N, C-alpha and C positions, 0 to 999 in steps of 0.2 A: 568464638573470637570473630571482631568484630569485621572484619577484611572476609568473615567467610566463614577459612577454613580451622579445620576444627579443633580439638586441642592436642588431639594425637597427633595432626600434622604439622603442629608450629611448631610440639616438639623432638619431629620423626619420626613420632612411635605411629600404631595404628590409625586408619578415620577413625573417628568414630562420629555414633548419628546416636541421639543423645545421651551418650554418656555409657552407651554399651560400641561394642563395638559391628563395624559394618560389616554384608555380609557381603563377600568375594564377588566382581561380577563373574557371566561365563567368559568375557577374554581371559579374564586371571584363573579361572576354574581347569578351561581347555590348556591353559599353559604359557596366556601371556603371548608376544612377540613373534618367541624361536617354535608356538605349538602354527599360528596363521607361516612364517612363512617356510617351513617344511610346508607347507599344507597346499600351503600355493604353488610353491616349487615342482611338487608331485604330481596337482593336474597340468600345469605346464608343461612339463616334461613330454605327456600325454598329447597335448594336444601340439605339439613342435611337429608328429608324428601323422598330423590325423587330414584327410581327406577335406573330409566337409568341415571340423573347422577352423584350421587353420586358416582359409583362405578371408577365414572372416578379419587379421590380424594384419598389422602392417609387416610388409616384406619382408625388412629388414630386423624385425628384434617385437622380441616379445614382453621387454622390460619393461618399456610401460601399461599394457595391460597385466600385469604380474602384478605392480605397484598398487594400483587401483585396487582391484581382488582385496590381495589386503590388503590396504586400508581402510577400507568399502563393511568390507568380513569385519578388521580392528574393531571399528564404529559403530558397527552398527551391535555386536557382543561388547560393547563397554570399556574398550581401550579410550586410545589419544585423538581426539577431533581431528586431527589432518584429514583427512579425509574430503569433509566441510570446507573446515579454514582452506583449502587451496582450492577447491575445485564446486564448490558450493551445494546448494539440497546434490543430492543425490541422481532421483530423476534416474531412473535405471530403465524406466521400461520408452522413457524419452532417448534416450542415449545411445539404448539397444535399437532403435527406430530406423537403420540404415542397414540395417542388414534383417538377410531372410531366416529367419530361423524359425522355422518348421518343424513338428515330431519328432524325425528325425536327427535335424540339429543339439535338437530339446533334449535328448534322448542320448545321443556319445555324450554332451556334457554333464551327463546326470551318471552313466557309464564310469568314466573320469574324475569326473567327483568321489565313484564310492568307492575310487579304489584307491587316490591319495587320500581321501577319507583313512581306511583302514589302515593303510601302512601307517597312522599318528597314534593307534595303538588309548583312545582314550576311553574312559569306565562307556558301559550303555549306557547308562541313563543322559552322558553326557553327548554321547554319539544320538543317537538317535535325537532331544533334543538338537541340535545341529545338525543334520541330515533331515528331518523335517520343514525345516528353516528353507534348506537348499533344495530341497522337491517342490515345493509352495514357489521360491523364486522362478527358479527354473519353464514348469509351468505356466506365469505369468509372462515372460521374455517370451513364450512361443509365440510370435506373429501372424504367421500364416497356417493360415487353419488345415485341421485332415480333411479329404475327401467326406462331404455325405453321402455315408451308400446309398445303391441304388435302392427303393421304392420305399415307403415306412422306415419311417426313424423312431417315431414317437405312437403308438395309440393312447388311446387316453382309454377307450375303450377297453383294452384289458386291463387296466388300472386299478 
């Protein structure tokens, strides 16, 4: 169609690409908005009681953080672009730079996210896809390095 919609979209049917049905996005496969709402709620239920992560959030409410995480994940996985529409480019490392995120905080975040993801009951291939992303993101957000162990850390002669 001349306005950029497909014939399927214009008639209320399934969107198509080149006359064949478009592949569903991970957002759709995971369960769309209800999935991400449930995941984020399960995650923040745990954060609310945590002595390491909770102090990183405003004392009065986690609602803003819930919205940001949900909207970001929905957009990343092919859902609505609400996050960027309202906040611009995600710039995750920059947005987290003001928080001391060490390996303890990172691992706590991952523990709670793993539990939240387990509650969702995704098929194993979808679970793995999402979990691999979440692990990479968590490690990328760590901005306080672990202490370097005493003594040689790497010995090129032994390799």
